[in-house]
C-alpha positions as a Markdown table, in Angstrom:
| # | Residue | x | y | z |
|---|---|---|---|---|
| 1 | Met | -99.9 | 156.4 | 157.0 |
| 2 | Lys | -99.6 | 156.2 | 153.3 |
| 3 | Glu | -96.1 | 156.3 | 151.9 |
| 4 | Lys | -95.1 | 158.9 | 149.3 |
| 5 | Met | -91.9 | 159.8 | 147.6 |
| 6 | Ala | -90.1 | 162.8 | 149.1 |
| 7 | Lys | -89.0 | 165.8 | 146.9 |
| 8 | Lys | -85.3 | 165.7 | 146.5 |
| 9 | Phe | -82.5 | 166.6 | 144.1 |
| 10 | Asn | -78.9 | 165.5 | 143.6 |
| 11 | Gly | -76.7 | 166.5 | 146.5 |
| 12 | Phe | -73.6 | 166.8 | 144.3 |
| 13 | Val | -75.3 | 169.6 | 142.4 |
| 14 | Leu | -75.8 | 171.5 | 145.6 |
| 15 | Ile | -72.1 | 171.0 | 146.5 |
| 16 | Val | -71.0 | 172.2 | 143.1 |
| 17 | Leu | -73.2 | 175.3 | 143.3 |
| 18 | Leu | -71.8 | 176.0 | 146.8 |
| 19 | Val | -68.2 | 175.9 | 145.5 |
| 20 | Ile | -69.1 | 178.1 | 142.5 |
| 21 | Cys | -70.9 | 180.7 | 144.6 |
| 22 | Ala | -68.2 | 180.7 | 147.2 |
| 23 | Gly | -65.5 | 181.1 | 144.6 |
| 24 | Leu | -67.3 | 184.0 | 142.9 |
| 25 | Gly | -67.9 | 185.7 | 146.2 |
| 26 | Val | -64.3 | 185.5 | 147.2 |
| 27 | Tyr | -63.2 | 186.7 | 143.8 |
| 28 | Gly | -65.6 | 189.7 | 144.0 |
| 29 | Met | -64.5 | 190.7 | 147.5 |
| 30 | Glu | -60.8 | 190.4 | 146.6 |
| 31 | Ala | -61.4 | 192.3 | 143.3 |
| 32 | Asp | -63.2 | 195.0 | 145.3 |
| 33 | Ile | -66.4 | 194.4 | 143.4 |
| 34 | Pro | -69.1 | 194.5 | 146.2 |
| 35 | Ala | -71.9 | 194.1 | 143.7 |
| 36 | Leu | -70.5 | 190.7 | 142.7 |
| 37 | Gly | -68.9 | 189.5 | 146.0 |
| 38 | Ile | -71.7 | 190.2 | 148.5 |
| 39 | Pro | -74.6 | 188.5 | 146.8 |
| 40 | Phe | -72.6 | 185.4 | 146.0 |
| 41 | Met | -71.2 | 185.3 | 149.6 |
| 42 | Val | -74.7 | 185.5 | 150.9 |
| 43 | Leu | -75.9 | 182.8 | 148.5 |
| 44 | Ala | -72.9 | 180.6 | 149.4 |
| 45 | Ala | -73.8 | 181.0 | 153.1 |
| 46 | Leu | -77.4 | 180.0 | 152.4 |
| 47 | Leu | -76.1 | 177.0 | 150.4 |
| 48 | Val | -73.9 | 176.0 | 153.3 |
| 49 | Ile | -76.8 | 176.1 | 155.7 |
| 50 | Gly | -78.9 | 174.0 | 153.2 |
| 51 | Ala | -76.0 | 171.5 | 152.8 |
| 52 | Leu | -75.5 | 171.1 | 156.5 |
| 53 | Thr | -79.2 | 170.7 | 157.3 |
| 54 | Gly | -80.6 | 169.1 | 154.1 |
| 55 | Ile | -78.0 | 166.7 | 152.6 |
| 56 | Thr | -78.5 | 163.1 | 153.5 |
| 57 | Val | -76.7 | 159.9 | 152.3 |
| 58 | Val | -78.9 | 156.9 | 151.6 |
| 59 | Gln | -77.1 | 153.5 | 151.6 |
| 60 | Pro | -78.2 | 150.6 | 149.4 |
| 61 | Asn | -81.2 | 148.7 | 151.0 |
| 62 | Gln | -81.9 | 151.7 | 153.2 |
| 63 | Ser | -84.6 | 154.3 | 153.3 |
| 64 | Val | -85.0 | 157.7 | 154.9 |
| 65 | Val | -88.2 | 159.1 | 156.3 |
| 66 | Ile | -88.3 | 162.9 | 156.2 |
| 67 | Thr | -90.4 | 165.1 | 158.5 |
| 68 | Phe | -90.4 | 168.9 | 158.6 |
| 69 | Phe | -91.5 | 170.3 | 162.0 |
| 70 | Gly | -93.9 | 167.4 | 162.6 |
| 71 | Arg | -95.2 | 167.1 | 159.0 |
| 72 | Tyr | -94.5 | 164.0 | 157.0 |
| 73 | Met | -92.7 | 165.1 | 153.8 |
| 74 | Gly | -92.0 | 161.7 | 152.2 |
| 75 | Thr | -89.6 | 158.8 | 152.0 |
| 76 | Ile | -86.4 | 158.3 | 150.0 |
| 77 | Arg | -85.7 | 154.8 | 148.8 |
| 78 | Glu | -83.0 | 155.4 | 146.1 |
| 79 | Ser | -79.5 | 155.2 | 147.3 |
| 80 | Gly | -77.1 | 158.1 | 146.8 |
| 81 | Leu | -76.4 | 161.6 | 148.0 |
| 82 | Trp | -79.6 | 163.7 | 148.1 |
| 83 | Ala | -80.5 | 167.2 | 149.1 |
| 84 | Val | -83.9 | 167.7 | 150.8 |
| 85 | Ile | -85.7 | 170.6 | 152.5 |
| 86 | Pro | -83.4 | 172.2 | 155.1 |
| 87 | Phe | -83.9 | 171.8 | 158.8 |
| 88 | Ser | -85.9 | 168.6 | 158.2 |
| 89 | His | -85.6 | 165.5 | 160.4 |
| 90 | Arg | -84.3 | 162.5 | 158.6 |
| 91 | Gln | -84.8 | 159.0 | 160.1 |
| 92 | Lys | -83.0 | 156.1 | 158.5 |
| 93 | Val | -84.8 | 152.7 | 158.3 |
| 94 | Ser | -83.0 | 149.6 | 157.1 |
| 95 | Leu | -84.7 | 147.5 | 154.4 |
| 96 | Arg | -82.2 | 144.6 | 154.8 |
| 97 | Val | -83.3 | 141.1 | 155.9 |
| 98 | Arg | -83.0 | 140.6 | 159.7 |
| 99 | Asn | -83.2 | 137.7 | 162.1 |
| 100 | Phe | -84.9 | 137.7 | 165.5 |
| 101 | Asn | -84.2 | 134.9 | 167.9 |
| 102 | Ser | -86.9 | 134.6 | 170.6 |
| 103 | Ala | -86.1 | 133.8 | 174.1 |
| 104 | Thr | -86.8 | 130.2 | 175.3 |
| 105 | Leu | -90.5 | 130.5 | 176.5 |
| 106 | Lys | -92.2 | 128.2 | 179.0 |
| 107 | Val | -95.8 | 127.5 | 177.8 |
| 108 | Asn | -98.4 | 124.8 | 178.2 |
| 109 | Asp | -99.4 | 122.7 | 175.2 |
| 110 | Val | -103.0 | 121.8 | 174.4 |
| 111 | Asp | -102.8 | 118.9 | 176.8 |
| 112 | Gly | -101.6 | 121.1 | 179.6 |
| 113 | Asn | -98.0 | 119.8 | 179.6 |
| 114 | Pro | -95.4 | 122.5 | 180.3 |
| 115 | Ile | -92.9 | 122.8 | 177.4 |
| 116 | Glu | -90.0 | 125.0 | 176.5 |
| 117 | Ile | -90.0 | 126.5 | 173.0 |
| 118 | Ser | -88.2 | 129.1 | 171.0 |
| 119 | Ala | -88.2 | 130.3 | 167.4 |
| 120 | Val | -86.3 | 132.4 | 164.9 |
| 121 | Val | -88.1 | 134.9 | 162.7 |
| 122 | Val | -86.7 | 136.2 | 159.4 |
| 123 | Phe | -88.2 | 139.5 | 158.4 |
| 124 | Lys | -87.6 | 142.8 | 156.7 |
| 125 | Val | -89.2 | 146.2 | 156.6 |
| 126 | Val | -91.2 | 146.8 | 153.4 |
| 127 | Asn | -93.0 | 150.0 | 154.4 |
| 128 | Pro | -90.7 | 152.3 | 156.3 |
| 129 | Thr | -93.4 | 154.9 | 156.8 |
| 130 | Lys | -95.6 | 152.5 | 158.7 |
| 131 | Ala | -92.5 | 151.3 | 160.7 |
| 132 | Val | -91.8 | 154.8 | 161.8 |
| 133 | Phe | -95.2 | 156.3 | 162.4 |
| 134 | Asp | -97.7 | 153.5 | 163.1 |
| 135 | Val | -95.8 | 151.9 | 165.9 |
| 136 | Asp | -93.6 | 153.3 | 168.6 |
| 137 | Ser | -90.6 | 151.0 | 168.0 |
| 138 | Tyr | -91.0 | 148.5 | 165.2 |
| 139 | Met | -88.1 | 146.3 | 166.5 |
| 140 | Glu | -89.7 | 146.1 | 170.0 |
| 141 | Phe | -93.1 | 145.5 | 168.3 |
| 142 | Val | -91.6 | 142.6 | 166.3 |
| 143 | Glu | -90.1 | 141.0 | 169.4 |
| 144 | Ile | -93.2 | 141.2 | 171.5 |
| 145 | Gln | -95.6 | 140.0 | 168.8 |
| 146 | Ser | -93.3 | 137.2 | 167.8 |
| 147 | Glu | -93.3 | 135.8 | 171.3 |
| 148 | Thr | -97.0 | 136.3 | 171.6 |
| 149 | Ala | -97.7 | 134.4 | 168.4 |
| 150 | Leu | -95.3 | 131.6 | 169.4 |
| 151 | Arg | -97.2 | 131.2 | 172.7 |
| 152 | His | -100.5 | 131.1 | 170.9 |
| 153 | Val | -99.5 | 128.5 | 168.3 |
| 154 | Ala | -97.7 | 126.3 | 170.9 |
| 155 | Ser | -100.8 | 126.2 | 173.1 |
| 156 | Arg | -103.0 | 124.9 | 170.2 |
| 157 | Tyr | -101.1 | 121.6 | 169.6 |
| 158 | Pro | -99.7 | 118.8 | 171.7 |
| 159 | Tyr | -96.0 | 118.3 | 172.1 |
| 160 | Asp | -96.3 | 114.8 | 170.9 |
| 161 | Asn | -99.3 | 113.0 | 169.4 |
| 162 | Phe | -99.2 | 109.4 | 170.8 |
| 163 | Glu | -102.5 | 108.5 | 169.0 |
| 164 | Glu | -101.0 | 109.7 | 165.7 |
| 165 | Val | -104.1 | 111.7 | 164.9 |
| 166 | Gly | -103.7 | 115.4 | 164.0 |
| 167 | Phe | -100.6 | 117.6 | 164.2 |
| 168 | Ser | -98.1 | 117.8 | 167.0 |
| 169 | Leu | -95.2 | 120.3 | 167.6 |
| 170 | Arg | -92.5 | 117.6 | 167.4 |
| 171 | Ala | -93.7 | 115.6 | 164.4 |
| 172 | Asn | -95.1 | 118.4 | 162.2 |
| 173 | Ser | -92.5 | 121.1 | 162.5 |
| 174 | Asp | -93.0 | 122.3 | 158.8 |
| 175 | Glu | -96.8 | 122.8 | 159.3 |
| 176 | Ile | -96.3 | 124.5 | 162.6 |
| 177 | Ala | -93.7 | 126.8 | 161.2 |
| 178 | Gln | -96.0 | 127.8 | 158.3 |
| 179 | Glu | -98.9 | 128.5 | 160.7 |
| 180 | Leu | -96.5 | 130.6 | 162.9 |
| 181 | Ala | -95.4 | 132.6 | 159.9 |
| 182 | Val | -99.0 | 133.3 | 158.8 |
| 183 | Glu | -100.0 | 134.4 | 162.2 |
| 184 | Leu | -96.9 | 136.6 | 162.6 |
| 185 | Gln | -97.6 | 138.3 | 159.2 |
| 186 | Ala | -101.1 | 139.1 | 160.3 |
| 187 | Arg | -99.8 | 140.6 | 163.5 |
| 188 | Leu | -96.9 | 142.5 | 162.0 |
| 189 | Ser | -98.5 | 143.9 | 158.9 |
| 190 | Leu | -99.5 | 147.0 | 161.0 |
| 191 | Ser | -95.8 | 147.9 | 161.4 |
| 192 | Gly | -94.9 | 147.5 | 157.7 |
| 193 | Val | -92.9 | 144.4 | 158.3 |
| 194 | Glu | -92.9 | 141.3 | 156.0 |
| 195 | Val | -92.2 | 137.9 | 157.6 |
| 196 | Leu | -90.1 | 135.8 | 155.3 |
| 197 | Glu | -89.7 | 132.7 | 157.5 |
| 198 | Ala | -90.4 | 131.4 | 161.0 |
| 199 | Arg | -88.8 | 128.2 | 162.4 |
| 200 | Leu | -88.8 | 126.5 | 165.7 |
| 201 | Thr | -85.2 | 126.4 | 167.1 |
| 202 | His | -85.9 | 124.7 | 170.5 |
| 203 | Leu | -88.6 | 122.3 | 171.6 |
| 204 | Ala | -88.4 | 120.2 | 174.8 |
| 205 | Tyr | -90.5 | 119.2 | 177.8 |
| 206 | Ser | -90.0 | 121.3 | 180.8 |
| 207 | Thr | -87.5 | 120.0 | 183.3 |
| 208 | Glu | -90.1 | 119.0 | 185.9 |
| 209 | Ile | -91.8 | 116.5 | 183.6 |
| 210 | Ala | -89.0 | 115.7 | 181.2 |
| 211 | Ser | -88.1 | 112.3 | 182.8 |
| 212 | Val | -91.7 | 111.2 | 183.1 |
| 213 | Met | -92.5 | 112.0 | 179.5 |
| 214 | Leu | -89.3 | 110.3 | 178.4 |
| 215 | Gln | -90.5 | 107.1 | 180.1 |
| 216 | Arg | -93.9 | 107.5 | 178.3 |
| 217 | Gln | -92.2 | 107.9 | 174.9 |
| 218 | Gln | -90.1 | 104.8 | 175.6 |
| 219 | Ala | -93.1 | 102.8 | 176.6 |
| 220 | Ser | -95.0 | 103.9 | 173.5 |
| 221 | Ala | -92.0 | 102.9 | 171.3 |
| 222 | Ile | -91.8 | 99.5 | 173.0 |
| 223 | Leu | -95.5 | 98.9 | 172.5 |
| 224 | Ser | -95.3 | 99.9 | 168.9 |
| 225 | Ala | -92.3 | 97.6 | 168.3 |
| 226 | Arg | -94.1 | 94.7 | 170.0 |
| 227 | Gln | -97.1 | 95.3 | 167.8 |
| 228 | Lys | -95.0 | 95.1 | 164.7 |
| 229 | Ile | -93.2 | 91.9 | 165.9 |
| 230 | Val | -96.5 | 90.2 | 166.7 |
| 231 | Glu | -98.0 | 91.1 | 163.3 |
| 232 | Gly | -94.9 | 89.7 | 161.6 |
| 233 | Ala | -94.9 | 86.6 | 163.7 |
| 234 | Val | -98.6 | 85.8 | 162.9 |
| 235 | Gly | -97.8 | 86.2 | 159.2 |
| 236 | Met | -94.8 | 84.0 | 159.4 |
| 237 | Val | -96.7 | 81.2 | 161.2 |
| 238 | Glu | -99.6 | 81.4 | 158.8 |
| 239 | Met | -97.2 | 81.2 | 155.8 |
| 240 | Ala | -95.3 | 78.2 | 157.4 |
| 241 | Ile | -98.4 | 76.1 | 158.1 |
| 242 | Arg | -99.9 | 76.9 | 154.6 |
| 243 | Gln | -96.6 | 76.0 | 152.9 |
| 244 | Leu | -96.4 | 72.7 | 154.8 |
| 245 | Ser | -99.9 | 71.8 | 153.8 |
| 246 | Glu | -99.6 | 72.8 | 150.2 |
| 247 | Asp | -96.3 | 70.9 | 149.7 |
| 248 | Gly | -97.7 | 67.8 | 151.5 |
| 249 | Ile | -94.6 | 67.6 | 153.7 |
| 250 | Val | -96.6 | 66.7 | 156.8 |
| 251 | Glu | -100.2 | 66.2 | 157.7 |
| 252 | Leu | -101.1 | 68.2 | 160.9 |
| 253 | Asp | -104.3 | 67.7 | 162.9 |
| 254 | Glu | -105.7 | 70.6 | 164.9 |
| 255 | Glu | -103.9 | 69.7 | 168.0 |
| 256 | Arg | -100.5 | 69.5 | 166.3 |
| 257 | Lys | -101.2 | 72.8 | 164.4 |
| 258 | Ala | -101.9 | 74.5 | 167.8 |
| 259 | Ala | -98.7 | 73.1 | 169.2 |
| 260 | Met | -96.7 | 74.3 | 166.2 |
| 261 | Val | -98.3 | 77.7 | 166.3 |
| 262 | Asn | -97.4 | 78.0 | 170.0 |
| 263 | Asn | -93.8 | 76.9 | 169.4 |
| 264 | Leu | -93.3 | 79.2 | 166.4 |
| 265 | Met | -94.9 | 82.2 | 168.2 |
| 266 | Val | -92.6 | 81.7 | 171.3 |
| 267 | Ala | -89.5 | 81.4 | 169.1 |
| 268 | Ile | -90.3 | 84.5 | 167.0 |
| 269 | Val | -91.7 | 86.8 | 169.7 |
| 270 | Ser | -89.3 | 85.9 | 172.5 |
| 271 | Glu | -86.6 | 88.5 | 173.2 |
| 272 | Arg | -84.0 | 85.8 | 173.7 |
| 273 | Gly | -82.9 | 83.2 | 171.1 |
| 274 | Ala | -84.9 | 80.0 | 171.2 |
| 275 | Ser | -83.2 | 76.7 | 172.3 |
| 276 | Pro | -84.6 | 74.0 | 170.1 |
| 277 | Val | -85.2 | 70.5 | 171.4 |
| 278 | Ile | -84.6 | 67.7 | 168.8 |
| 279 | Asn | -87.0 | 64.8 | 169.0 |
| 280 | Ala | -85.1 | 61.7 | 167.8 |
| 281 | Gly | -88.1 | 59.5 | 168.0 |
| 282 | Ser | -89.1 | 56.7 | 170.3 |
| 283 | Leu | -87.4 | 53.4 | 171.1 |
| 284 | Tyr | -90.7 | 51.6 | 170.7 |
């Protein structure tokens, strides 16, 4: 369906003509002038029928789609009081921005892990003609297609990327939201709807695996922390030995270097504070 502007004229003009014709008709009947009273009374009656069946009020950010006995007559977008063809069907369509909160869906991510996910979609109708004629109910169409697109996007990515390669639902929420909005726009363009924004509002592992995946996340965090500690400890030991050698504080052979490296690594990497043993020298 291609949108076209409906033929209309100011509704206040129709009301003023109705009042004038009714007044002249009443005056003619009371003055016993049938040639004046009867035509204006008939015209006033016709204007009343036209006003009752053809006047419509259009609010700001609202449109009215007009059909006449099954034929599309056009769309009104300008706000105000308008008079259109009598006995026409006038369907109002809001052009305001709306939110749709999807239900919490249970889907499998790309790794097969069951997750719970939901999203909010911000949209508005930009083509009321398509919204009325190309789909049965554009609100229901938005709801179903939003949940379908959310399931499709969620199934293409892992919940969490432990290898830190590629996107994940948890770590790349902005990229996932952008892809969801693009896919939604492709699906909803048929209904004359424009997607303004799509964001994830809930993301979690399903209850049956939540505890196990939490342990996996904790283990991954511990391993990552240990790796950082070891890398820092090696750098500190290397710097200490090099500084001792450059300043000539002490000459260390390979055996003593190995012992110092061992002691420093234990002291730095250990989870508990090291207890130093002071060597006061030998009696002999």
